[in-house]
Biopython code that builds the backbone (N, CA, C, O; Angstrom):
import numpy as np
from Bio.PDB.StructureBuilder import StructureBuilder

atoms = [
    (1, "MET", "N", (-21.819, 60.108, -6.162)),
    (1, "MET", "CA", (-22.760, 60.599, -5.180)),
    (1, "MET", "C", (-22.049, 60.975, -3.881)),
    (1, "MET", "O", (-22.411, 61.960, -3.237)),
    (2, "ILE", "N", (-21.032, 60.190, -3.494)),
    (2, "ILE", "CA", (-20.298, 60.473, -2.260)),
    (2, "ILE", "C", (-19.566, 61.800, -2.387)),
    (2, "ILE", "O", (-19.544, 62.593, -1.445)),
    (3, "VAL", "N", (-18.966, 62.044, -3.550)),
    (3, "VAL", "CA", (-18.242, 63.297, -3.763)),
    (3, "VAL", "C", (-19.217, 64.473, -3.678)),
    (3, "VAL", "O", (-18.905, 65.493, -3.063)),
    (4, "VAL", "N", (-20.387, 64.336, -4.286)),
    (4, "VAL", "CA", (-21.402, 65.397, -4.247)),
    (4, "VAL", "C", (-21.857, 65.604, -2.809)),
    (4, "VAL", "O", (-22.018, 66.741, -2.364)),
    (5, "LEU", "N", (-22.063, 64.522, -2.088)),
    (5, "LEU", "CA", (-22.493, 64.615, -0.686)),
    (5, "LEU", "C", (-21.451, 65.343, 0.155)),
    (5, "LEU", "O", (-21.799, 66.181, 0.987)),
    (6, "VAL", "N", (-20.174, 65.027, -0.057)),
    (6, "VAL", "CA", (-19.108, 65.668, 0.720)),
    (6, "VAL", "C", (-18.969, 67.140, 0.334)),
    (6, "VAL", "O", (-18.824, 68.002, 1.201)),
    (7, "LEU", "N", (-19.014, 67.424, -0.970)),
    (7, "LEU", "CA", (-18.826, 68.800, -1.437)),
    (7, "LEU", "C", (-19.999, 69.718, -1.089)),
    (7, "LEU", "O", (-19.796, 70.856, -0.666)),
    (8, "PHE", "N", (-21.224, 69.221, -1.268)),
    (8, "PHE", "CA", (-22.380, 70.115, -1.122)),
    (8, "PHE", "C", (-23.198, 69.869, 0.131)),
    (8, "PHE", "O", (-23.989, 70.728, 0.520)),
    (9, "GLY", "N", (-23.036, 68.750, 0.759)),
    (9, "GLY", "CA", (-23.773, 68.473, 1.992)),
    (9, "GLY", "C", (-25.068, 67.744, 1.714)),
    (9, "GLY", "O", (-25.574, 67.738, 0.592)),
    (10, "ALA", "N", (-25.602, 67.120, 2.779)),
    (10, "ALA", "CA", (-26.805, 66.299, 2.659)),
    (10, "ALA", "C", (-28.042, 67.133, 2.333)),
    (10, "ALA", "O", (-28.955, 66.645, 1.668)),
    (11, "ASP", "N", (-28.084, 68.370, 2.786)),
    (11, "ASP", "CA", (-29.267, 69.193, 2.557)),
    (11, "ASP", "C", (-29.391, 69.624, 1.085)),
    (11, "ASP", "O", (-30.499, 69.896, 0.622)),
    (12, "LYS", "N", (-28.292, 69.688, 0.355)),
    (12, "LYS", "CA", (-28.322, 70.086, -1.067)),
    (12, "LYS", "C", (-28.498, 68.881, -1.998)),
    (12, "LYS", "O", (-28.811, 69.057, -3.175)),
    (13, "LEU", "N", (-28.306, 67.686, -1.497)),
    (13, "LEU", "CA", (-28.356, 66.488, -2.333)),
    (13, "LEU", "C", (-29.693, 66.330, -3.078)),
    (13, "LEU", "O", (-29.665, 66.067, -4.280)),
    (14, "PRO", "N", (-30.848, 66.476, -2.439)),
    (14, "PRO", "CA", (-32.115, 66.335, -3.182)),
    (14, "PRO", "C", (-32.238, 67.351, -4.328)),
    (14, "PRO", "O", (-32.731, 67.018, -5.406)),
    (15, "ASP", "N", (-31.791, 68.578, -4.089)),
    (15, "ASP", "CA", (-31.848, 69.592, -5.147)),
    (15, "ASP", "C", (-30.940, 69.224, -6.327)),
    (15, "ASP", "O", (-31.313, 69.390, -7.488)),
    (16, "ILE", "N", (-29.762, 68.731, -6.012)),
    (16, "ILE", "CA", (-28.811, 68.359, -7.063)),
    (16, "ILE", "C", (-29.356, 67.190, -7.883)),
    (16, "ILE", "O", (-29.293, 67.194, -9.113)),
    (17, "VAL", "N", (-29.899, 66.180, -7.174)),
    (17, "VAL", "CA", (-30.466, 65.013, -7.872)),
    (17, "VAL", "C", (-31.655, 65.444, -8.729)),
    (17, "VAL", "O", (-31.803, 64.980, -9.859)),
    (18, "ARG", "N", (-32.497, 66.322, -8.205)),
    (18, "ARG", "CA", (-33.650, 66.824, -8.948)),
    (18, "ARG", "C", (-33.179, 67.579, -10.205)),
    (18, "ARG", "O", (-33.739, 67.402, -11.287)),
    (19, "THR", "N", (-32.171, 68.400, -10.053)),
    (19, "THR", "CA", (-31.622, 69.155, -11.182)),
    (19, "THR", "C", (-31.030, 68.209, -12.228)),
    (19, "THR", "O", (-31.200, 68.415, -13.430)),
    (20, "MET", "N", (-30.333, 67.172, -11.759)),
    (20, "MET", "CA", (-29.776, 66.192, -12.694)),
    (20, "MET", "C", (-30.895, 65.450, -13.432)),
    (20, "MET", "O", (-30.784, 65.190, -14.630)),
    (21, "GLY", "N", (-31.953, 65.118, -12.730)),
    (21, "GLY", "CA", (-33.101, 64.450, -13.349)),
    (21, "GLY", "C", (-33.745, 65.324, -14.414)),
    (21, "GLY", "O", (-34.080, 64.851, -15.500)),
    (22, "LYS", "N", (-33.914, 66.606, -14.096)),
    (22, "LYS", "CA", (-34.467, 67.545, -15.079)),
    (22, "LYS", "C", (-33.557, 67.640, -16.305)),
    (22, "LYS", "O", (-34.023, 67.655, -17.445)),
    (23, "GLY", "N", (-32.253, 67.704, -16.044)),
    (23, "GLY", "CA", (-31.300, 67.788, -17.150)),
    (23, "GLY", "C", (-31.370, 66.562, -18.051)),
    (23, "GLY", "O", (-31.326, 66.671, -19.276)),
    (24, "MET", "N", (-31.479, 65.400, -17.427)),
    (24, "MET", "CA", (-31.571, 64.166, -18.214)),
    (24, "MET", "C", (-32.867, 64.125, -19.023)),
    (24, "MET", "O", (-32.861, 63.682, -20.172)),
    (25, "ARG", "N", (-33.982, 64.583, -18.433)),
    (25, "ARG", "CA", (-35.252, 64.638, -19.170)),
    (25, "ARG", "C", (-35.148, 65.596, -20.351)),
    (25, "ARG", "O", (-35.649, 65.314, -21.440)),
    (26, "GLU", "N", (-34.494, 66.728, -20.121)),
    (26, "GLU", "CA", (-34.318, 67.718, -21.201)),
    (26, "GLU", "C", (-33.484, 67.129, -22.344)),
    (26, "GLU", "O", (-33.805, 67.313, -23.518)),
    (27, "VAL", "N", (-32.412, 66.421, -21.983)),
    (27, "VAL", "CA", (-31.568, 65.800, -23.006)),
    (27, "VAL", "C", (-32.370, 64.752, -23.777)),
    (27, "VAL", "O", (-32.295, 64.701, -25.004)),
    (28, "ARG", "N", (-33.124, 63.930, -23.082)),
    (28, "ARG", "CA", (-33.945, 62.902, -23.731)),
    (28, "ARG", "C", (-34.993, 63.555, -24.644)),
    (28, "ARG", "O", (-35.220, 63.103, -25.766)),
    (29, "LYS", "N", (-35.624, 64.623, -24.145)),
    (29, "LYS", "CA", (-36.635, 65.319, -24.945)),
    (29, "LYS", "C", (-36.001, 65.915, -26.199)),
    (29, "LYS", "O", (-36.558, 65.804, -27.291)),
    (30, "ALA", "N", (-34.841, 66.544, -26.044)),
    (30, "ALA", "CA", (-34.146, 67.131, -27.197)),
    (30, "ALA", "C", (-33.744, 66.045, -28.191)),
    (30, "ALA", "O", (-33.864, 66.235, -29.402)),
    (31, "THR", "N", (-33.269, 64.916, -27.688)),
    (31, "THR", "CA", (-32.892, 63.805, -28.560)),
    (31, "THR", "C", (-34.100, 63.284, -29.328)),
    (31, "THR", "O", (-34.010, 63.016, -30.526)),
    (32, "ASP", "N", (-35.234, 63.140, -28.636)),
    (32, "ASP", "CA", (-36.461, 62.682, -29.300)),
    (32, "ASP", "C", (-36.913, 63.671, -30.368)),
    (32, "ASP", "O", (-37.350, 63.267, -31.446)),
    (33, "GLU", "N", (-36.811, 64.957, -30.075)),
    (33, "GLU", "CA", (-37.203, 65.975, -31.054)),
    (33, "GLU", "C", (-36.290, 65.950, -32.282)),
    (33, "GLU", "O", (-36.758, 66.064, -33.415)),
    (34, "ILE", "N", (-34.995, 65.801, -32.046)),
    (34, "ILE", "CA", (-34.052, 65.729, -33.170)),
    (34, "ILE", "C", (-34.356, 64.505, -34.027)),
    (34, "ILE", "O", (-34.358, 64.586, -35.256)),
    (35, "LYS", "N", (-34.611, 63.378, -33.381)),
    (35, "LYS", "CA", (-34.935, 62.144, -34.122)),
    (35, "LYS", "C", (-36.215, 62.337, -34.932)),
    (35, "LYS", "O", (-36.283, 61.935, -36.094)),
    (36, "LYS", "N", (-37.222, 62.949, -34.325)),
    (36, "LYS", "CA", (-38.492, 63.180, -35.017)),
    (36, "LYS", "C", (-38.285, 64.103, -36.223)),
    (36, "LYS", "O", (-38.811, 63.836, -37.304)),
    (37, "GLU", "N", (-37.538, 65.164, -36.048)),
    (37, "GLU", "CA", (-37.258, 66.092, -37.161)),
    (37, "GLU", "C", (-36.476, 65.403, -38.272)),
    (37, "GLU", "O", (-36.746, 65.618, -39.453)),
    (38, "PHE", "N", (-35.505, 64.572, -37.889)),
    (38, "PHE", "CA", (-34.722, 63.837, -38.877)),
    (38, "PHE", "C", (-35.615, 62.894, -39.672)),
    (38, "PHE", "O", (-35.523, 62.832, -40.898)),
    (39, "ASP", "N", (-36.484, 62.156, -38.972)),
    (39, "ASP", "CA", (-37.395, 61.234, -39.654)),
    (39, "ASP", "C", (-38.335, 61.982, -40.604)),
    (39, "ASP", "O", (-38.585, 61.537, -41.724)),
    (40, "GLU", "N", (-38.851, 63.122, -40.142)),
    (40, "GLU", "CA", (-39.755, 63.907, -40.990)),
    (40, "GLU", "C", (-39.035, 64.476, -42.209)),
    (40, "GLU", "O", (-39.584, 64.490, -43.310)),
    (41, "SER", "N", (-37.808, 64.942, -42.009)),
    (41, "SER", "CA", (-37.086, 65.554, -43.127)),
    (41, "SER", "C", (-36.611, 64.514, -44.138)),
    (41, "SER", "O", (-36.470, 64.824, -45.320)),
    (42, "THR", "N", (-36.366, 63.294, -43.692)),
    (42, "THR", "CA", (-35.911, 62.263, -44.625)),
    (42, "THR", "C", (-37.060, 61.479, -45.250)),
    (42, "THR", "O", (-36.842, 60.672, -46.155)),
    (43, "GLU", "N", (-38.270, 61.709, -44.778)),
    (43, "GLU", "CA", (-39.431, 60.989, -45.321)),
    (43, "GLU", "C", (-39.604, 61.272, -46.818)),
    (43, "GLU", "O", (-39.845, 60.351, -47.598)),
    (44, "ASP", "N", (-39.483, 62.526, -47.217)),
    (44, "ASP", "CA", (-39.611, 62.878, -48.638)),
    (44, "ASP", "C", (-38.505, 62.226, -49.460)),
    (44, "ASP", "O", (-38.747, 61.746, -50.567)),
    (45, "ILE", "N", (-37.304, 62.211, -48.919)),
    (45, "ILE", "CA", (-36.174, 61.599, -49.630)),
    (45, "ILE", "C", (-36.419, 60.102, -49.791)),
    (45, "ILE", "O", (-36.207, 59.551, -50.871)),
    (46, "ARG", "N", (-36.861, 59.445, -48.729)),
    (46, "ARG", "CA", (-37.148, 58.008, -48.809)),
    (46, "ARG", "C", (-38.253, 57.724, -49.815)),
    (46, "ARG", "O", (-38.171, 56.751, -50.563)),
    (47, "ARG", "N", (-39.284, 58.561, -49.842)),
    (47, "ARG", "CA", (-40.378, 58.392, -50.797)),
    (47, "ARG", "C", (-39.857, 58.565, -52.222)),
    (47, "ARG", "O", (-40.223, 57.801, -53.115)),
    (48, "ASP", "N", (-38.995, 59.578, -52.438)),
    (48, "ASP", "CA", (-38.419, 59.794, -53.768)),
    (48, "ASP", "C", (-37.561, 58.612, -54.205)),
    (48, "ASP", "O", (-37.624, 58.187, -55.359)),
    (49, "ILE", "N", (-36.768, 58.088, -53.293)),
    (49, "ILE", "CA", (-35.919, 56.928, -53.616)),
    (49, "ILE", "C", (-36.795, 55.727, -53.968)),
    (49, "ILE", "O", (-36.491, 54.997, -54.912)),
    (50, "THR", "N", (-37.859, 55.518, -53.232)),
    (50, "THR", "CA", (-38.775, 54.409, -53.529)),
    (50, "THR", "C", (-39.404, 54.589, -54.901)),
    (50, "THR", "O", (-39.514, 53.627, -55.662)),
    (51, "ASP", "N", (-39.819, 55.812, -55.227)),
    (51, "ASP", "CA", (-40.406, 56.075, -56.541)),
    (51, "ASP", "C", (-39.408, 55.807, -57.659)),
    (51, "ASP", "O", (-39.748, 55.194, -58.671)),
    (52, "VAL", "N", (-38.182, 56.265, -57.474)),
    (52, "VAL", "CA", (-37.150, 56.046, -58.496)),
    (52, "VAL", "C", (-36.856, 54.556, -58.637)),
    (52, "VAL", "O", (-36.725, 54.052, -59.753)),
    (53, "THR", "N", (-36.751, 53.854, -57.518)),
    (53, "THR", "CA", (-36.485, 52.415, -57.546)),
    (53, "THR", "C", (-37.598, 51.679, -58.288)),
    (53, "THR", "O", (-37.330, 50.808, -59.115)),
    (54, "ASP", "N", (-38.840, 52.032, -57.989)),
    (54, "ASP", "CA", (-39.970, 51.399, -58.675)),
    (54, "ASP", "C", (-39.937, 51.692, -60.170)),
    (54, "ASP", "O", (-40.201, 50.813, -60.991)),
    (55, "SER", "N", (-39.615, 52.911, -60.510)),
    (55, "SER", "CA", (-39.543, 53.294, -61.921)),
    (55, "SER", "C", (-38.444, 52.515, -62.646)),
    (55, "SER", "O", (-38.649, 52.039, -63.763)),
    (56, "VAL", "N", (-37.293, 52.389, -62.016)),
    (56, "VAL", "CA", (-36.184, 51.635, -62.617)),
    (56, "VAL", "C", (-36.576, 50.171, -62.788)),
    (56, "VAL", "O", (-36.280, 49.565, -63.818)),
    (57, "ARG", "N", (-37.238, 49.604, -61.790)),
    (57, "ARG", "CA", (-37.688, 48.206, -61.901)),
    (57, "ARG", "C", (-38.647, 48.031, -63.068)),
    (57, "ARG", "O", (-38.536, 47.071, -63.831)),
    (58, "ARG", "N", (-39.593, 48.963, -63.206)),
    (58, "ARG", "CA", (-40.542, 48.885, -64.327)),
    (58, "ARG", "C", (-39.804, 48.980, -65.656)),
    (58, "ARG", "O", (-40.081, 48.224, -66.587)),
    (59, "ASP", "N", (-38.854, 49.923, -65.735)),
    (59, "ASP", "CA", (-38.096, 50.089, -66.977)),
    (59, "ASP", "C", (-37.292, 48.838, -67.308)),
    (59, "ASP", "O", (-37.250, 48.416, -68.463)),
    (60, "ILE", "N", (-36.659, 48.249, -66.314)),
    (60, "ILE", "CA", (-35.882, 47.032, -66.544)),
    (60, "ILE", "C", (-36.796, 45.892, -66.991)),
    (60, "ILE", "O", (-36.450, 45.136, -67.898)),
    (61, "THR", "N", (-37.942, 45.771, -66.365)),
    (61, "THR", "CA", (-38.895, 44.736, -66.755)),
    (61, "THR", "C", (-39.348, 44.943, -68.193)),
    (61, "THR", "O", (-39.423, 43.989, -68.968)),
    (62, "ASP", "N", (-39.650, 46.188, -68.550)),
    (62, "ASP", "CA", (-40.075, 46.485, -69.926)),
    (62, "ASP", "C", (-38.985, 46.138, -70.928)),
    (62, "ASP", "O", (-39.256, 45.523, -71.960)),
    (63, "VAL", "N", (-37.756, 46.529, -70.627)),
    (63, "VAL", "CA", (-36.643, 46.249, -71.539)),
    (63, "VAL", "C", (-36.418, 44.743, -71.640)),
    (63, "VAL", "O", (-36.207, 44.218, -72.733)),
    (64, "THR", "N", (-36.463, 44.052, -70.512)),
    (64, "THR", "CA", (-36.272, 42.602, -70.505)),
    (64, "THR", "C", (-37.336, 41.912, -71.355)),
    (64, "THR", "O", (-37.026, 41.034, -72.160)),
    (65, "GLU", "N", (-38.561, 42.308, -71.171)),
    (65, "GLU", "CA", (-39.654, 41.722, -71.958)),
    (65, "GLU", "C", (-39.483, 42.020, -73.439)),
    (65, "GLU", "O", (-39.726, 41.158, -74.284)),
    (66, "SER", "N", (-39.069, 43.230, -73.751)),
    (66, "SER", "CA", (-38.859, 43.611, -75.148)),
    (66, "SER", "C", (-37.741, 42.788, -75.779)),
    (66, "SER", "O", (-37.880, 42.308, -76.904)),
    (67, "VAL", "N", (-36.636, 42.624, -75.061)),
    (67, "VAL", "CA", (-35.510, 41.834, -75.569)),
    (67, "VAL", "C", (-35.927, 40.374, -75.726)),
    (67, "VAL", "O", (-35.597, 39.734, -76.724)),
    (68, "ARG", "N", (-36.651, 39.850, -74.739)),
    (68, "ARG", "CA", (-37.122, 38.461, -74.811)),
    (68, "ARG", "C", (-38.006, 38.256, -76.031)),
    (68, "ARG", "O", (-37.855, 37.268, -76.750)),
    (69, "LYS", "N", (-38.929, 39.183, -76.268)),
    (69, "LYS", "CA", (-39.830, 39.086, -77.414)),
    (69, "LYS", "C", (-39.040, 39.185, -78.717)),
    (69, "LYS", "O", (-39.293, 38.435, -79.660)),
    (70, "ASP", "N", (-38.082, 40.113, -78.767)),
    (70, "ASP", "CA", (-37.262, 40.259, -79.978)),
    (70, "ASP", "C", (-36.462, 38.989, -80.252)),
    (70, "ASP", "O", (-36.336, 38.568, -81.402)),
    (71, "LEU", "N", (-35.924, 38.379, -79.198)),
    (71, "LEU", "CA", (-35.174, 37.135, -79.376)),
    (71, "LEU", "C", (-36.080, 35.999, -79.852)),
    (71, "LEU", "O", (-35.706, 35.211, -80.721)),
    (72, "GLU", "N", (-37.252, 35.932, -79.276)),
    (72, "GLU", "CA", (-38.198, 34.901, -79.718)),
    (72, "GLU", "C", (-38.576, 35.116, -81.186)),
    (72, "GLU", "O", (-38.617, 34.167, -81.969)),
    (73, "ASP", "N", (-38.852, 36.373, -81.548)),
    (73, "ASP", "CA", (-39.225, 36.683, -82.928)),
    (73, "ASP", "C", (-38.072, 36.386, -83.890)),
    (73, "ASP", "O", (-38.289, 35.878, -84.990)),
    (74, "ALA", "N", (-36.851, 36.707, -83.468)),
    (74, "ALA", "CA", (-35.690, 36.465, -84.325)),
    (74, "ALA", "C", (-35.388, 34.977, -84.418)),
    (74, "ALA", "O", (-34.938, 34.511, -85.464)),
    (75, "GLY", "N", (-35.623, 34.226, -83.360)),
    (75, "GLY", "CA", (-35.320, 32.806, -83.348)),
    (75, "GLY", "C", (-36.368, 31.937, -84.006)),
    (75, "GLY", "O", (-36.071, 30.814, -84.414)),
    (76, "LYS", "N", (-37.593, 32.434, -84.117)),
    (76, "LYS", "CA", (-38.674, 31.639, -84.702)),
    (76, "LYS", "C", (-38.373, 31.209, -86.126)),
    (76, "LYS", "O", (-38.519, 30.023, -86.421)),
    (77, "PRO", "N", (-37.962, 32.097, -87.034)),
    (77, "PRO", "CA", (-37.655, 31.628, -88.399)),
    (77, "PRO", "C", (-36.540, 30.570, -88.412)),
    (77, "PRO", "O", (-36.610, 29.606, -89.175)),
    (78, "LEU", "N", (-35.533, 30.747, -87.584)),
    (78, "LEU", "CA", (-34.449, 29.769, -87.521)),
    (78, "LEU", "C", (-34.970, 28.431, -86.994)),
    (78, "LEU", "O", (-34.632, 27.376, -87.530)),
    (79, "SER", "N", (-35.779, 28.477, -85.962)),
    (79, "SER", "CA", (-36.369, 27.270, -85.398)),
    (79, "SER", "C", (-37.250, 26.581, -86.431)),
    (79, "SER", "O", (-37.208, 25.358, -86.567)),
    (80, "ASP", "N", (-38.050, 27.359, -87.160)),
    (80, "ASP", "CA", (-38.903, 26.785, -88.213)),
    (80, "ASP", "C", (-38.050, 26.121, -89.290)),
    (80, "ASP", "O", (-38.380, 25.035, -89.765)),
    (81, "GLU", "N", (-36.966, 26.765, -89.671)),
    (81, "GLU", "CA", (-36.076, 26.222, -90.703)),
    (81, "GLU", "C", (-35.443, 24.915, -90.236)),
    (81, "GLU", "O", (-35.349, 23.956, -91.002)),
    (82, "ILE", "N", (-35.011, 24.880, -88.979)),
    (82, "ILE", "CA", (-34.420, 23.651, -88.427)),
    (82, "ILE", "C", (-35.450, 22.530, -88.413)),
    (82, "ILE", "O", (-35.147, 21.400, -88.796)),
    (83, "ASN", "N", (-36.664, 22.841, -87.972)),
    (83, "ASN", "CA", (-37.720, 21.826, -87.935)),
    (83, "ASN", "C", (-38.044, 21.320, -89.344)),
    (83, "ASN", "O", (-38.228, 20.118, -89.536)),
    (84, "ASP", "N", (-38.115, 22.218, -90.328)),
    (84, "ASP", "CA", (-38.386, 21.816, -91.712)),
    (84, "ASP", "C", (-37.277, 20.911, -92.233)),
    (84, "ASP", "O", (-37.539, 19.897, -92.880)),
    (85, "THR", "N", (-36.049, 21.286, -91.945)),
    (85, "THR", "CA", (-34.902, 20.486, -92.392)),
    (85, "THR", "C", (-34.925, 19.110, -91.729)),
    (85, "THR", "O", (-34.654, 18.104, -92.386)),
    (86, "ALA", "N", (-35.239, 19.056, -90.465)),
    (86, "ALA", "CA", (-35.312, 17.772, -89.756)),
    (86, "ALA", "C", (-36.408, 16.895, -90.339)),
    (86, "ALA", "O", (-36.216, 15.688, -90.490)),
    (87, "ARG", "N", (-37.548, 17.478, -90.668)),
    (87, "ARG", "CA", (-38.638, 16.724, -91.288)),
    (87, "ARG", "C", (-38.204, 16.169, -92.646)),
    (87, "ARG", "O", (-38.445, 15.006, -92.971)),
    (88, "ASP", "N", (-37.555, 17.041, -93.428)),
    (88, "ASP", "CA", (-37.073, 16.604, -94.747)),
    (88, "ASP", "C", (-36.100, 15.453, -94.620)),
    (88, "ASP", "O", (-36.175, 14.490, -95.383)),
    (89, "LEU", "N", (-35.190, 15.540, -93.669)),
    (89, "LEU", "CA", (-34.210, 14.472, -93.460)),
    (89, "LEU", "C", (-34.901, 13.183, -93.044)),
    (89, "LEU", "O", (-34.560, 12.105, -93.532)),
    (90, "ASN", "N", (-35.875, 13.294, -92.140)),
    (90, "ASN", "CA", (-36.616, 12.114, -91.695)),
    (90, "ASN", "C", (-37.353, 11.457, -92.861)),
    (90, "ASN", "O", (-37.411, 10.230, -92.951)),
    (91, "LYS", "N", (-37.916, 12.272, -93.750)),
    (91, "LYS", "CA", (-38.611, 11.734, -94.921)),
    (91, "LYS", "C", (-37.630, 11.016, -95.837)),
    (91, "LYS", "O", (-37.934, 9.945, -96.363)),
    (92, "GLU", "N", (-36.466, 11.597, -96.024)),
    (92, "GLU", "CA", (-35.467, 10.992, -96.918)),
    (92, "GLU", "C", (-34.929, 9.706, -96.310)),
    (92, "GLU", "O", (-34.647, 8.751, -97.034)),
    (93, "ILE", "N", (-34.786, 9.669, -94.992)),
    (93, "ILE", "CA", (-34.270, 8.480, -94.331)),
    (93, "ILE", "C", (-35.270, 7.332, -94.444)),
    (93, "ILE", "O", (-34.871, 6.177, -94.597)),
    (94, "ARG", "N", (-36.522, 7.629, -94.371)),
    (94, "ARG", "CA", (-37.576, 6.597, -94.437)),
    (94, "ARG", "C", (-37.637, 6.114, -95.842)),
    (94, "ARG", "O", (-38.445, 5.242, -96.161)),
]
sb = StructureBuilder()
sb.init_structure("model")
sb.init_model(0)
sb.init_chain("A")
sb.init_seg("    ")
for serial, (resi, resn, name, xyz) in enumerate(atoms, 1):
    if name == "N":
        sb.init_residue(resn, " ", resi, " ")
    sb.init_atom(name, np.array(xyz, "f"), 0.0, 1.0, " ", f" {name:<3s}", serial, name[0])
structure = sb.get_structure()
């Protein structure tokens, strides 16, 4: 401020400060507009990513459930056989 005061004089100081204030408002306004445009342009991308993520989660859940069911179905005959054998052994021991 002292340099501006010495270079331009006291009578020009209010004009310079006013001009600087306008410039700062313009920069802030431009920054806000850029941020708003960026948010608007990335909204579709974020929505698409969310949709894909949800779809992948559903697919993983479906596959997990399918594998779990297949394992249960495959293990049931073996489990039944083990239980039958254990019963037979218990009968023979008695």
